[in-house]
N, CA, C, O and the ligand as a Tripos MOL2 file, in Angstrom:
@<TRIPOS>MOLECULE
protein
  277   275    70     0     0
PROTEIN
NO_CHARGES

@<TRIPOS>ATOM
      1 N         126.6190   99.9620  112.1220 N.3       1 MET1
      2 CA        125.2460   99.7230  111.7660 C.3       1 MET1
      3 C         124.4590  100.8320  112.4030 C.2       1 MET1
      4 O         124.7640  101.4110  113.4450 O.2       1 MET1
      5 N         123.3500  101.0700  111.6060 N.am      2 LYS2
      6 CA        122.4260  102.2430  111.9200 C.3       2 LYS2
      7 C         121.4950  101.6330  112.9980 C.2       2 LYS2
      8 O         121.2180  100.4340  113.0480 O.2       2 LYS2
      9 N         121.0290  102.5970  113.8770 N.am      3 TYR3
     10 CA        119.9700  102.3140  114.6700 C.3       3 TYR3
     11 C         118.7930  103.3730  114.5840 C.2       3 TYR3
     12 O         118.9920  104.5310  114.2170 O.2       3 TYR3
     13 N         117.6860  102.9340  114.9110 N.am      4 LYS4
     14 CA        116.4310  103.7290  114.8100 C.3       4 LYS4
     15 C         115.5090  103.5910  115.9790 C.2       4 LYS4
     16 O         115.4100  102.5250  116.5870 O.2       4 LYS4
     17 N         114.8650  104.6150  116.2830 N.am      5 HIS5
     18 CA        113.9200  104.6640  117.3260 C.3       5 HIS5
     19 C         112.5040  104.2610  116.8280 C.2       5 HIS5
     20 O         111.9490  104.8230  115.8830 O.2       5 HIS5
     21 N         111.9720  103.2500  117.5350 N.am      6 CYS6
     22 CA        110.5400  102.9090  117.0030 C.3       6 CYS6
     23 C         109.4910  103.8110  117.6240 C.2       6 CYS6
     24 O         109.4550  104.0470  118.8310 O.2       6 CYS6
     25 N         108.6520  104.2950  116.7460 N.am      7 ALA7
     26 CA        107.6600  105.2290  117.2160 C.3       7 ALA7
     27 C         106.5620  104.5290  117.8490 C.2       7 ALA7
     28 O         105.6910  105.2010  118.4010 O.2       7 ALA7
     29 N         106.4880  103.2510  117.8410 N.am      8 LYS8
     30 CA        105.2960  102.5680  118.5380 C.3       8 LYS8
     31 C         105.7220  101.9320  119.8340 C.2       8 LYS8
     32 O         104.9940  102.0790  120.8150 O.2       8 LYS8
     33 N         106.8190  101.2480  119.9260 N.am      9 CYS9
     34 CA        107.2150  100.5490  121.2240 C.3       9 CYS9
     35 C         108.2700  101.4670  121.9660 C.2       9 CYS9
     36 O         108.4680  101.3700  123.1770 O.2       9 CYS9
     37 N         108.8630  102.2700  121.2330 N.am     10 GLY10
     38 CA        109.8590  103.2700  121.7380 C.3      10 GLY10
     39 C         111.2610  102.5640  122.0690 C.2      10 GLY10
     40 O         112.0340  103.0560  122.8910 O.2      10 GLY10
     41 N         111.5160  101.4720  121.4280 N.am     11 GLN11
     42 CA        112.7170  100.9000  121.5850 C.3      11 GLN11
     43 C         113.7830  101.3580  120.5210 C.2      11 GLN11
     44 O         113.3910  101.7510  119.4220 O.2      11 GLN11
     45 N         115.0130  101.3190  120.8010 N.am     12 ILE12
     46 CA        116.0810  101.6140  119.8370 C.3      12 ILE12
     47 C         116.3790  100.2160  119.1880 C.2      12 ILE12
     48 O         116.6830   99.2860  119.9360 O.2      12 ILE12
     49 N         116.3130  100.0360  117.9290 N.am     13 LYS13
     50 CA        116.4970   98.8120  117.2870 C.3      13 LYS13
     51 C         117.3080   99.0390  116.0390 C.2      13 LYS13
     52 O         117.2530  100.0810  115.3860 O.2      13 LYS13
     53 N         118.0950   97.9590  115.7320 N.am     14 PRO14
     54 CA        118.9170   98.1430  114.4490 C.3      14 PRO14
     55 C         118.1130   98.4740  113.2630 C.2      14 PRO14
     56 O         116.9350   98.1200  113.2060 O.2      14 PRO14
     57 N         118.6620   99.1150  112.3370 N.am     15 ALA15
     58 CA        117.8440   99.3830  111.0720 C.3      15 ALA15
     59 C         117.3580   98.2470  110.2820 C.2      15 ALA15
     60 O         116.5140   98.3560  109.3920 O.2      15 ALA15
     61 N         117.9180   97.1610  110.6380 N.am     16 THR16
     62 CA        117.5120   95.8300  109.8470 C.3      16 THR16
     63 C         116.2650   95.3630  110.5380 C.2      16 THR16
     64 O         115.6100   94.5030  109.9480 O.2      16 THR16
     65 N         115.8390   95.7970  111.6950 N.am     17 GLU17
     66 CA        114.6150   95.6450  112.2160 C.3      17 GLU17
     67 C         113.4120   96.3110  111.7360 C.2      17 GLU17
     68 O         112.2870   96.0560  112.1660 O.2      17 GLU17
     69 N         113.7020   97.2590  110.7450 N.am     18 PHE18
     70 CA        112.6080   98.1090  110.1470 C.3      18 PHE18
     71 C         112.4890   97.7830  108.5600 C.2      18 PHE18
     72 O         113.4570   97.6850  107.8060 O.2      18 PHE18
     73 N         111.2610   97.6460  108.2270 N.am     19 ASN19
     74 CA        111.0770   97.5420  106.8320 C.3      19 ASN19
     75 C         111.3200   98.7140  106.1060 C.2      19 ASN19
     76 O         111.1190   99.7770  106.6940 O.2      19 ASN19
     77 N         111.7600   98.7390  104.8060 N.am     20 LYS20
     78 CA        111.9920   99.8760  104.0050 C.3      20 LYS20
     79 C         110.7690  100.5280  103.6030 C.2      20 LYS20
     80 O         109.7280   99.8710  103.6000 O.2      20 LYS20
     81 N         110.7700  101.7160  103.2720 N.am     21 ARG21
     82 CA        109.7470  102.5120  102.8620 C.3      21 ARG21
     83 C         110.2550  103.4790  101.9020 C.2      21 ARG21
     84 O         111.4700  103.6610  101.8150 O.2      21 ARG21
     85 N         109.3070  104.2090  101.0670 N.am     22 TYR22
     86 CA        109.6460  104.9690   99.9200 C.3      22 TYR22
     87 C         110.7870  105.9910  100.2240 C.2      22 TYR22
     88 O         111.5700  106.3140   99.3310 O.2      22 TYR22
     89 N         110.8750  106.4790  101.4350 N.am     23 SER23
     90 CA        111.9610  107.4510  101.7210 C.3      23 SER23
     91 C         112.7790  107.1690  102.9540 C.2      23 SER23
     92 O         113.0570  108.0660  103.7500 O.2      23 SER23
     93 N         113.1860  105.8430  103.1190 N.am     24 GLY24
     94 CA        113.8360  105.4960  104.1830 C.3      24 GLY24
     95 C         113.2360  104.2410  104.8650 C.2      24 GLY24
     96 O         112.9900  103.2430  104.1870 O.2      24 GLY24
     97 N         113.0030  104.2760  106.1700 N.am     25 LEU25
     98 CA        112.5800  103.1290  106.9200 C.3      25 LEU25
     99 C         111.2160  103.5150  107.4810 C.2      25 LEU25
    100 O         110.8560  104.6870  107.5890 O.2      25 LEU25
    101 N         110.4740  102.4580  107.8340 N.am     26 GLN26
    102 CA        109.0940  102.7020  108.3680 C.3      26 GLN26
    103 C         109.2720  103.0880  109.8210 C.2      26 GLN26
    104 O         110.2050  102.6500  110.4940 O.2      26 GLN26
    105 N         108.3990  103.8780  110.2650 N.am     27 PRO27
    106 CA        108.5450  104.4350  111.7570 C.3      27 PRO27
    107 C         108.4530  103.2640  112.7360 C.2      27 PRO27
    108 O         108.9270  103.3820  113.8660 O.2      27 PRO27
    109 N         107.9020  102.2230  112.3660 N.am     28 TYR28
    110 CA        107.6410  101.1270  113.4230 C.3      28 TYR28
    111 C         108.4540   99.9650  112.9840 C.2      28 TYR28
    112 O         108.6210   99.6420  111.8080 O.2      28 TYR28
    113 N         109.0010   99.2980  114.1360 N.am     29 CYS29
    114 CA        109.7940   98.1320  113.7550 C.3      29 CYS29
    115 C         108.9370   97.0020  113.2730 C.2      29 CYS29
    116 O         107.7090   97.0690  113.3020 O.2      29 CYS29
    117 N         109.5940   95.9690  112.8340 N.am     30 ARG30
    118 CA        108.8660   94.7890  112.2130 C.3      30 ARG30
    119 C         108.0730   94.1650  113.2540 C.2      30 ARG30
    120 O         106.9420   93.7900  112.9430 O.2      30 ARG30
    121 N         108.4990   93.9870  114.4830 N.am     31 GLU31
    122 CA        107.6460   93.5310  115.4340 C.3      31 GLU31
    123 C         106.3370   94.2590  115.7420 C.2      31 GLU31
    124 O         105.3000   93.6290  115.9460 O.2      31 GLU31
    125 N         106.3960   95.5410  115.7720 N.am     32 CYS32
    126 CA        105.1770   96.4190  115.9470 C.3      32 CYS32
    127 C         104.3470   96.1890  114.6930 C.2      32 CYS32
    128 O         103.1430   95.9690  114.8200 O.2      32 CYS32
    129 N         104.9010   96.2260  113.5140 N.am     33 ASN33
    130 CA        104.1010   96.0190  112.2010 C.3      33 ASN33
    131 C         103.2610   94.7580  112.3660 C.2      33 ASN33
    132 O         102.1220   94.6890  111.9030 O.2      33 ASN33
    133 N         103.8620   93.7250  113.0570 N.am     34 ARG34
    134 CA        103.0250   92.4680  113.0840 C.3      34 ARG34
    135 C         101.9140   92.7360  114.2120 C.2      34 ARG34
    136 O         100.7500   92.3660  114.0510 O.2      34 ARG34
    137 N         102.3170   93.3490  115.2710 N.am     35 LYS35
    138 CA        101.3430   93.4600  116.3040 C.3      35 LYS35
    139 C         100.2030   94.5420  115.9840 C.2      35 LYS35
    140 O          99.0600   94.4630  116.4340 O.2      35 LYS35
    141 N         100.6700   95.5630  115.1450 N.am     36 TYR36
    142 CA         99.6240   96.6860  114.7860 C.3      36 TYR36
    143 C          99.5690   96.7020  113.2160 C.2      36 TYR36
    144 O         100.2470   97.5100  112.5810 O.2      36 TYR36
    145 N          98.8240   95.8760  112.6640 N.am     37 PRO37
    146 CA         98.7290   96.0020  111.2890 C.3      37 PRO37
    147 C          98.1510   97.2040  110.6940 C.2      37 PRO37
    148 O          97.1830   97.7540  111.2190 O.2      37 PRO37
    149 N          98.7210   97.6580  109.5750 N.am     38 ARG38
    150 CA         98.2590   98.9590  109.0010 C.3      38 ARG38
    151 C          96.7280   98.9650  108.8850 C.2      38 ARG38
    152 O          96.1310   98.0760  108.2770 O.2      38 ARG38
    153 N          96.1200   99.9780  109.4780 N.am     39 GLU39
    154 CA         94.7600  100.1010  109.7160 C.3      39 GLU39
    155 C          93.9770  100.3230  108.3480 C.2      39 GLU39
    156 O          93.1030   99.5420  107.9730 O.2      39 GLU39
    157 N          94.3180  101.3170  107.7180 N.am     40 ARG40
    158 CA         93.5390  101.7440  106.5820 C.3      40 ARG40
    159 C          94.0650  101.4910  105.2620 C.2      40 ARG40
    160 O          93.4530  101.9510  104.2980 O.2      40 ARG40
    161 N          95.1490  100.8010  105.0890 N.am     41 GLN41
    162 CA         95.7000  100.6230  103.8560 C.3      41 GLN41
    163 C          94.9600   99.7010  102.9040 C.2      41 GLN41
    164 O          95.1970   99.7610  101.6980 O.2      41 GLN41
    165 N          94.0450   98.8230  103.4150 N.am     42 GLU42
    166 CA         93.2100   97.9520  102.7060 C.3      42 GLU42
    167 C          92.2440   98.9520  101.8270 C.2      42 GLU42
    168 O          91.8920   98.7130  100.6720 O.2      42 GLU42
    169 N          91.8910  100.0800  102.5630 N.am     43 GLN43
    170 CA         90.8360  100.8770  101.8420 C.3      43 GLN43
    171 C          91.5320  101.7350  100.7230 C.2      43 GLN43
    172 O          90.8000  102.3320   99.9340 O.2      43 GLN43
    173 N          92.7410  101.8260  100.6150 N.am     44 ALA44
    174 CA         93.4640  102.5840   99.6680 C.3      44 ALA44
    175 C          93.2780  102.0070   98.3200 C.2      44 ALA44
    176 O          93.0740  100.7980   98.2070 O.2      44 ALA44
    177 N          93.3340  102.7950   97.2760 N.am     45 ASP45
    178 CA         93.3620  102.2960   95.9080 C.3      45 ASP45
    179 C          94.3940  101.2690   95.7560 C.2      45 ASP45
    180 O          95.4770  101.3970   96.3280 O.2      45 ASP45
    181 N          94.1090  100.2100   94.9850 N.am     46 SER46
    182 CA         95.1340   99.0190   94.7800 C.3      46 SER46
    183 C          96.4610   99.5970   94.2320 C.2      46 SER46
    184 O          97.5090   98.9980   94.4760 O.2      46 SER46
    185 N          96.4610  100.6020   93.5880 N.am     47 HIS47
    186 CA         97.7630  101.1350   93.0290 C.3      47 HIS47
    187 C          98.5540  101.8690   93.9280 C.2      47 HIS47
    188 O          99.6990  102.1940   93.6180 O.2      47 HIS47
    189 N          97.9490  102.2260   95.2490 N.am     48 PHE48
    190 CA         98.6150  103.0280   96.1270 C.3      48 PHE48
    191 C          98.7850  102.4290   97.4060 C.2      48 PHE48
    192 O          97.9810  101.5710   97.7700 O.2      48 PHE48
    193 N          99.7720  102.7890   98.1630 N.am     49 ASN49
    194 CA         99.8880  102.4920   99.5630 C.3      49 ASN49
    195 C          99.5920  103.7160  100.3140 C.2      49 ASN49
    196 O         100.0660  104.8110  100.0120 O.2      49 ASN49
    197 N          98.7620  103.5000  101.3460 N.am     50 LEU50
    198 CA         98.7280  104.6610  102.2740 C.3      50 LEU50
    199 C          99.6850  104.6820  103.4240 C.2      50 LEU50
    200 O          99.7900  103.7210  104.1870 O.2      50 LEU50
    201 N         100.3280  105.6950  103.5360 N.am     51 VAL51
    202 CA        101.3300  105.7830  104.5550 C.3      51 VAL51
    203 C         101.0540  106.9750  105.4520 C.2      51 VAL51
    204 O         100.4410  107.9450  105.0050 O.2      51 VAL51
    205 N         101.4790  106.9330  106.6780 N.am     52 VAL52
    206 CA        101.3380  108.1000  107.6030 C.3      52 VAL52
    207 C         102.6920  108.5420  107.9070 C.2      52 VAL52
    208 O         103.4710  107.7530  108.4420 O.2      52 VAL52
    209 N         103.0250  109.6640  107.6330 N.am     53 LEU53
    210 CA        104.3370  110.4520  107.8020 C.3      53 LEU53
    211 C         104.5830  110.6730  109.2490 C.2      53 LEU53
    212 O         103.6130  110.6260  110.0060 O.2      53 LEU53
    213 N         105.7350  110.9030  109.7090 N.am     54 PRO54
    214 CA        106.1160  110.9650  111.1400 C.3      54 PRO54
    215 C         105.3410  112.2700  111.6950 C.2      54 PRO54
    216 O         105.1030  112.3550  112.9000 O.2      54 PRO54
    217 N         104.9480  113.2910  110.7900 N.am     55 ASN55
    218 CA        104.1710  114.4060  111.3490 C.3      55 ASN55
    219 C         102.6410  114.3130  111.3160 C.2      55 ASN55
    220 O         101.8890  115.2760  111.4670 O.2      55 ASN55
    221 N         102.2020  112.8380  111.0680 N.am     56 GLY56
    222 CA        100.8810  112.5900  111.0810 C.3      56 GLY56
    223 C         100.0780  112.8470  109.8270 C.2      56 GLY56
    224 O          98.8640  112.6460  109.7980 O.2      56 GLY56
    225 N         100.7430  113.2800  108.8220 N.am     57 VAL57
    226 CA        100.0480  113.4230  107.4790 C.3      57 VAL57
    227 C          99.9410  112.2220  106.8100 C.2      57 VAL57
    228 O         100.9600  111.5420  106.6790 O.2      57 VAL57
    229 N          98.8270  111.8170  106.3360 N.am     58 ARG58
    230 CA         98.5560  110.6810  105.4910 C.3      58 ARG58
    231 C          98.8060  110.9760  104.0930 C.2      58 ARG58
    232 O          98.3900  111.9940  103.5390 O.2      58 ARG58
    233 N          99.5260  110.0240  103.5060 N.am     59 ALA59
    234 CA         99.8570  110.2410  102.0060 C.3      59 ALA59
    235 C          99.6630  108.9370  101.2170 C.2      59 ALA59
    236 O          99.9050  107.8380  101.7150 O.2      59 ALA59
    237 N          99.2080  109.1110   99.9490 N.am     60 PHE60
    238 CA         99.1620  107.7770   99.1570 C.3      60 PHE60
    239 C         100.3460  107.8420   98.2480 C.2      60 PHE60
    240 O         100.5980  108.7960   97.5120 O.2      60 PHE60
    241 N         101.0690  106.7240   98.3620 N.am     61 ILE61
    242 CA        102.3230  106.5630   97.5520 C.3      61 ILE61
    243 C         102.0750  105.4170   96.5620 C.2      61 ILE61
    244 O         101.7110  104.3020   96.9350 O.2      61 ILE61
    245 N         102.2910  105.7520   95.2760 N.am     62 LEU62
    246 CA        102.3780  104.7950   94.2270 C.3      62 LEU62
    247 C         103.2980  103.6220   94.5600 C.2      62 LEU62
    248 O         104.4720  103.7840   94.8930 O.2      62 LEU62
    249 N         102.6680  102.3620   94.4460 N.am     63 LYS63
    250 CA        103.4280  101.1880   94.7790 C.3      63 LYS63
    251 C         104.6090  100.9350   94.0180 C.2      63 LYS63
    252 O         105.5310  100.2630   94.4800 O.2      63 LYS63
    253 N         104.6320  101.4660   92.8070 N.am     64 LYS64
    254 CA        105.8050  101.3960   91.8960 C.3      64 LYS64
    255 C         106.9560  102.1810   92.5300 C.2      64 LYS64
    256 O         108.1100  101.7560   92.5750 O.2      64 LYS64
    257 N         106.5610  103.3310   93.0040 N.am     65 GLU65
    258 CA        107.5720  104.0920   93.5770 C.3      65 GLU65
    259 C         108.1760  103.4790   94.9020 C.2      65 GLU65
    260 O         109.3660  103.5090   95.2130 O.2      65 GLU65
    261 N         107.1440  102.9170   95.6270 N.am     66 TYR66
    262 CA        107.4690  102.3830   96.9410 C.3      66 TYR66
    263 C         108.4640  101.1610   96.6520 C.2      66 TYR66
    264 O         109.4320  100.9860   97.3920 O.2      66 TYR66
    265 N         108.2360  100.4100   95.6820 N.am     67 LYS67
    266 CA        109.0680   99.2110   95.3270 C.3      67 LYS67
    267 C         110.4550   99.6910   94.9250 C.2      67 LYS67
    268 O         111.4710   99.0920   95.2780 O.2      67 LYS67
    269 N         110.4660  100.7870   94.1770 N.am     68 ASN68
    270 CA        111.8570  101.3210   93.7020 C.3      68 ASN68
    271 C         112.7950  101.9310   94.7380 C.2      68 ASN68
    272 O         114.0130  102.0510   94.6120 O.2      68 ASN68
    273 N         111.9820  102.3330   95.8740 N.am     69 ALA69
    274 CA        112.8050  103.1020   96.8740 C.3      69 ALA69
    275 C         113.8240  102.3040   97.6100 C.2      69 ALA69
    276 O         114.5440  102.8460   98.4490 O.2      69 ALA69
    277 ZN        108.5320   98.6830  117.7430 Zn       70 ZN70
@<TRIPOS>BOND
     1     1     2 1
     2     2     3 1
     3     3     4 2
     4     3     5 am
     5     5     6 1
     6     6     7 1
     7     7     8 2
     8     7     9 am
     9     9    10 1
    10    10    11 1
    11    11    12 2
    12    11    13 am
    13    13    14 1
    14    14    15 1
    15    15    16 2
    16    15    17 am
    17    17    18 1
    18    18    19 1
    19    19    20 2
    20    19    21 am
    21    21    22 1
    22    22    23 1
    23    23    24 2
    24    23    25 am
    25    25    26 1
    26    26    27 1
    27    27    28 2
    28    27    29 am
    29    29    30 1
    30    30    31 1
    31    31    32 2
    32    31    33 am
    33    33    34 1
    34    34    35 1
    35    35    36 2
    36    35    37 am
    37    37    38 1
    38    38    39 1
    39    39    40 2
    40    39    41 am
    41    41    42 1
    42    42    43 1
    43    43    44 2
    44    43    45 am
    45    45    46 1
    46    46    47 1
    47    47    48 2
    48    47    49 am
    49    49    50 1
    50    50    51 1
    51    51    52 2
    52    51    53 am
    53    53    54 1
    54    54    55 1
    55    55    56 2
    56    55    57 am
    57    57    58 1
    58    58    59 1
    59    59    60 2
    60    59    61 am
    61    61    62 1
    62    62    63 1
    63    63    64 2
    64    63    65 am
    65    65    66 1
    66    66    67 1
    67    67    68 2
    68    67    69 am
    69    69    70 1
    70    70    71 1
    71    71    72 2
    72    71    73 am
    73    73    74 1
    74    74    75 1
    75    75    76 2
    76    75    77 am
    77    77    78 1
    78    78    79 1
    79    79    80 2
    80    79    81 am
    81    81    82 1
    82    82    83 1
    83    83    84 2
    84    83    85 am
    85    85    86 1
    86    86    87 1
    87    87    88 2
    88    87    89 am
    89    89    90 1
    90    90    91 1
    91    91    92 2
    92    91    93 am
    93    93    94 1
    94    94    95 1
    95    95    96 2
    96    95    97 am
    97    97    98 1
    98    98    99 1
    99    99   100 2
   100    99   101 am
   101   101   102 1
   102   102   103 1
   103   103   104 2
   104   103   105 am
   105   105   106 1
   106   106   107 1
   107   107   108 2
   108   107   109 am
   109   109   110 1
   110   110   111 1
   111   111   112 2
   112   111   113 am
   113   113   114 1
   114   114   115 1
   115   115   116 2
   116   115   117 am
   117   117   118 1
   118   118   119 1
   119   119   120 2
   120   119   121 am
   121   121   122 1
   122   122   123 1
   123   123   124 2
   124   123   125 am
   125   125   126 1
   126   126   127 1
   127   127   128 2
   128   127   129 am
   129   129   130 1
   130   130   131 1
   131   131   132 2
   132   131   133 am
   133   133   134 1
   134   134   135 1
   135   135   136 2
   136   135   137 am
   137   137   138 1
   138   138   139 1
   139   139   140 2
   140   139   141 am
   141   141   142 1
   142   142   143 1
   143   143   144 2
   144   143   145 am
   145   145   146 1
   146   146   147 1
   147   147   148 2
   148   147   149 am
   149   149   150 1
   150   150   151 1
   151   151   152 2
   152   151   153 am
   153   153   154 1
   154   154   155 1
   155   155   156 2
   156   155   157 am
   157   157   158 1
   158   158   159 1
   159   159   160 2
   160   159   161 am
   161   161   162 1
   162   162   163 1
   163   163   164 2
   164   163   165 am
   165   165   166 1
   166   166   167 1
   167   167   168 2
   168   167   169 am
   169   169   170 1
   170   170   171 1
   171   171   172 2
   172   171   173 am
   173   173   174 1
   174   174   175 1
   175   175   176 2
   176   175   177 am
   177   177   178 1
   178   178   179 1
   179   179   180 2
   180   179   181 am
   181   181   182 1
   182   182   183 1
   183   183   184 2
   184   183   185 am
   185   185   186 1
   186   186   187 1
   187   187   188 2
   188   187   189 am
   189   189   190 1
   190   190   191 1
   191   191   192 2
   192   191   193 am
   193   193   194 1
   194   194   195 1
   195   195   196 2
   196   195   197 am
   197   197   198 1
   198   198   199 1
   199   199   200 2
   200   199   201 am
   201   201   202 1
   202   202   203 1
   203   203   204 2
   204   203   205 am
   205   205   206 1
   206   206   207 1
   207   207   208 2
   208   207   209 am
   209   209   210 1
   210   210   211 1
   211   211   212 2
   212   211   213 am
   213   213   214 1
   214   214   215 1
   215   215   216 2
   216   215   217 am
   217   217   218 1
   218   218   219 1
   219   219   220 2
   220   219   221 am
   221   221   222 1
   222   222   223 1
   223   223   224 2
   224   223   225 am
   225   225   226 1
   226   226   227 1
   227   227   228 2
   228   227   229 am
   229   229   230 1
   230   230   231 1
   231   231   232 2
   232   231   233 am
   233   233   234 1
   234   234   235 1
   235   235   236 2
   236   235   237 am
   237   237   238 1
   238   238   239 1
   239   239   240 2
   240   239   241 am
   241   241   242 1
   242   242   243 1
   243   243   244 2
   244   243   245 am
   245   245   246 1
   246   246   247 1
   247   247   248 2
   248   247   249 am
   249   249   250 1
   250   250   251 1
   251   251   252 2
   252   251   253 am
   253   253   254 1
   254   254   255 1
   255   255   256 2
   256   255   257 am
   257   257   258 1
   258   258   259 1
   259   259   260 2
   260   259   261 am
   261   261   262 1
   262   262   263 1
   263   263   264 2
   264   263   265 am
   265   265   266 1
   266   266   267 1
   267   267   268 2
   268   267   269 am
   269   269   270 1
   270   270   271 1
   271   271   272 2
   272   271   273 am
   273   273   274 1
   274   274   275 1
   275   275   276 2
@<TRIPOS>SUBSTRUCTURE
     1 MET1         2 RESIDUE 1 A MET
     2 LYS2         6 RESIDUE 1 A LYS
     3 TYR3        10 RESIDUE 1 A TYR
     4 LYS4        14 RESIDUE 1 A LYS
     5 HIS5        18 RESIDUE 1 A HIS
     6 CYS6        22 RESIDUE 1 A CYS
     7 ALA7        26 RESIDUE 1 A ALA
     8 LYS8        30 RESIDUE 1 A LYS
     9 CYS9        34 RESIDUE 1 A CYS
    10 GLY10       38 RESIDUE 1 A GLY
    11 GLN11       42 RESIDUE 1 A GLN
    12 ILE12       46 RESIDUE 1 A ILE
    13 LYS13       50 RESIDUE 1 A LYS
    14 PRO14       54 RESIDUE 1 A PRO
    15 ALA15       58 RESIDUE 1 A ALA
    16 THR16       62 RESIDUE 1 A THR
    17 GLU17       66 RESIDUE 1 A GLU
    18 PHE18       70 RESIDUE 1 A PHE
    19 ASN19       74 RESIDUE 1 A ASN
    20 LYS20       78 RESIDUE 1 A LYS
    21 ARG21       82 RESIDUE 1 A ARG
    22 TYR22       86 RESIDUE 1 A TYR
    23 SER23       90 RESIDUE 1 A SER
    24 GLY24       94 RESIDUE 1 A GLY
    25 LEU25       98 RESIDUE 1 A LEU
    26 GLN26      102 RESIDUE 1 A GLN
    27 PRO27      106 RESIDUE 1 A PRO
    28 TYR28      110 RESIDUE 1 A TYR
    29 CYS29      114 RESIDUE 1 A CYS
    30 ARG30      118 RESIDUE 1 A ARG
    31 GLU31      122 RESIDUE 1 A GLU
    32 CYS32      126 RESIDUE 1 A CYS
    33 ASN33      130 RESIDUE 1 A ASN
    34 ARG34      134 RESIDUE 1 A ARG
    35 LYS35      138 RESIDUE 1 A LYS
    36 TYR36      142 RESIDUE 1 A TYR
    37 PRO37      146 RESIDUE 1 A PRO
    38 ARG38      150 RESIDUE 1 A ARG
    39 GLU39      154 RESIDUE 1 A GLU
    40 ARG40      158 RESIDUE 1 A ARG
    41 GLN41      162 RESIDUE 1 A GLN
    42 GLU42      166 RESIDUE 1 A GLU
    43 GLN43      170 RESIDUE 1 A GLN
    44 ALA44      174 RESIDUE 1 A ALA
    45 ASP45      178 RESIDUE 1 A ASP
    46 SER46      182 RESIDUE 1 A SER
    47 HIS47      186 RESIDUE 1 A HIS
    48 PHE48      190 RESIDUE 1 A PHE
    49 ASN49      194 RESIDUE 1 A ASN
    50 LEU50      198 RESIDUE 1 A LEU
    51 VAL51      202 RESIDUE 1 A VAL
    52 VAL52      206 RESIDUE 1 A VAL
    53 LEU53      210 RESIDUE 1 A LEU
    54 PRO54      214 RESIDUE 1 A PRO
    55 ASN55      218 RESIDUE 1 A ASN
    56 GLY56      222 RESIDUE 1 A GLY
    57 VAL57      226 RESIDUE 1 A VAL
    58 ARG58      230 RESIDUE 1 A ARG
    59 ALA59      234 RESIDUE 1 A ALA
    60 PHE60      238 RESIDUE 1 A PHE
    61 ILE61      242 RESIDUE 1 A ILE
    62 LEU62      246 RESIDUE 1 A LEU
    63 LYS63      250 RESIDUE 1 A LYS
    64 LYS64      254 RESIDUE 1 A LYS
    65 GLU65      258 RESIDUE 1 A GLU
    66 TYR66      262 RESIDUE 1 A TYR
    67 LYS67      266 RESIDUE 1 A LYS
    68 ASN68      270 RESIDUE 1 A ASN
    69 ALA69      274 RESIDUE 1 A ALA
    70 ZN70       277 GROUP 0 **** ****
């Protein structure tokens, strides 16, 4: 089983505790996603998801691509 470091709470958790994203897994575990809802996504165009890359760059990802990932 794969493990991943959560960028929010700092814990090492199984990959199953992370939601999938366009290119792998979200940087935050599911627990943190519940605690800290995505702040700006609601403002994004309805066809896009706003994501923040690990290097801090914000990017808009087509939801279609997001789902296929
Ligand atoms: Zn976490």
